[in-house]
N, C-alpha and C positions, 0 to 999 in steps of 0.2 A: 489446556492449550498446549500445543507442542512448539518448542522453540528450538531453531537450529541457527547457528551463527558462526562465522569464521572471519578472520582478518588475514588476508593473503601477505606474504612477505613484501610484495610490491606495494602495499598500502590499500588494496582494493577491499571492500567488504561485501560479504554475503549475510543476510540476515532474513529468516523466514519463520513466520508465526502461523500456525495451522490450528484451526478449530474443527474438530470432527463434528459432523452434524448429529451424530448419534449422542454427542454430549450436551446437545441442546434439547430441553424439554420440548417433546413433540409427540404427535399421535403416531403409533406404530405404522399406520398405513401411508403416511406422508413420504418417507424415504423411498418406498417401493415404487412411488409414482413420480419421483423427482426426475425430470428431463431438463438438463441445462442447455440453454440456448444463447446465442450471441447477444440477444436482448437482455439477458441476465448480466452478462459481462458489461454491457453498456451502462446498465443501472448502478454498477458497483463503483464507478468512478464519481458520479455526482453525490452518491451517498458518502463516500469517503471524504471528499472536499468539504461537504456540508458538516460532517462530524469534525473535521479538523477545524473548521471555522469556530465551531462551538467549543471545542477542547482548548483552543488557543486564545479565546476571547479574554481580554479586550486588546491584547498586544499583538497577536499574529493575525496577518491578513492573508486571505486566499482570494486571488483574483483569476477569473477565467478570461482570457482573451477571445476576440471574435474568431480566431482560427481554432480554437478549442484548447490551445496551449494554456498552462496554469503557471502562475507566479505566486510564490510563497514569500512573504516579506515580514519584517518588523518595520515600524516607522523609519523611514529613511534607508533601509537596508534590504535588498532583494536577497534572501537566503538560498532559495532554489527555484529553478525554472524547469519545467517539463514541456517537451514538445507535445503536439497533438497525440492523444492516446490512440492505440491500435488494438483491435479485437484479434486475438489469435487463439487457435486451437490448443488445449491443454489436457492430456491424459483423460480423455473421456468427457471433457467439459470445455469451458472457455476462460480466457483471462483477458483483462484489460491491461495492456503494457503502456507505461508512461515513460518515454525516454527522457533522461536527465539532459538538460541543456544549460548547464552553468548555474551561477549564483555564488554568493560569498561562502556558503558552506562546502563548496566543491573545490577540490584541488584544481587550479587554473590549468596545470598541465594536463588534465584529464577531463575538461569542462563538458564535453559532449559524449561521455561514456556512461554506461550503466542505466538502470531503469528500476522504476518502482512498478510492481506488479500486483493486480488483485485477481486472484484465481478462484474459480468455481468448479467443483466437481460434484457428482452425485453424492459423494461421501463427506466432502469437506470444503471449507473456505479458507483461503490463506492470503497473507500479505507478505510480499517478498521485495527485498532490496538486492540487487546484484550488480557487480561490476562497477560500484560507486567508489569514488575515491574522495573521502570527506577531508576537508582542509584541516580539521582538528588532529588527525592522525600525525600530520607533520610536526605538531607540538609534542604530543605523546599519545600513544594508543590508549592509556587508561582515561585521559580527558574525554576522548571520544566515547569510550565505554560508559563512562559515568554521566554523560550529558546527552549527546545526540542519539546514541544507540538506546540508551535507556528510555528516552522519550518516545522513540520509534516502537519499542516493545509495549509501552504504556498505551500508545494510541491504538495499537493493534488489539490490546486487551479490551478495549472499548468498542472498536469498530467491527471486529470479526463477529461478536454475538449479534450485533445490530445488523450486519449483513446476512448472517445465517437466519435470523427471524424474518427478515424481509423476504429471503429466498423461499423460506417454508411457507410464508403468507401467500406468495405467488402461487405455490404448488397447491395450496389449499383452495385457491380460487379456480384452479383448472380442473 
């Protein structure tokens, strides 16, 4: 898995984890036939939220609103909210972009900035956070790196292989 990350001087963060599909055990013919569609991007979101529910059990709650917006919370504390996801084109593939819409983990001065993105291309799957202003950075950069950033990477390490396997299973069915 490839990890890239940076914290800007203004406090915004960029973090991207990428898993190359060639790193996943698969039949040689599968990648040659892999065509990413918007439906694949739509599948990435529910798979992520379900994975996050299992990963954070029993304390972390992930709730989908009727609008498609997502709230992530601890008992009595909404950590992150995401607006309705959008499917966007991405380098020969598709991505599901989930705009950040506040929560206790977000610097209130930048509550509606940044996004979480699940990307799928014929070569790789990725999980990216960009333009996000974590509240913890206001305390100290290291606190953010040791906690929230480390958890994001850990989640990506579990989620991306799951997404890759699901994508390759879909390709095998077609």
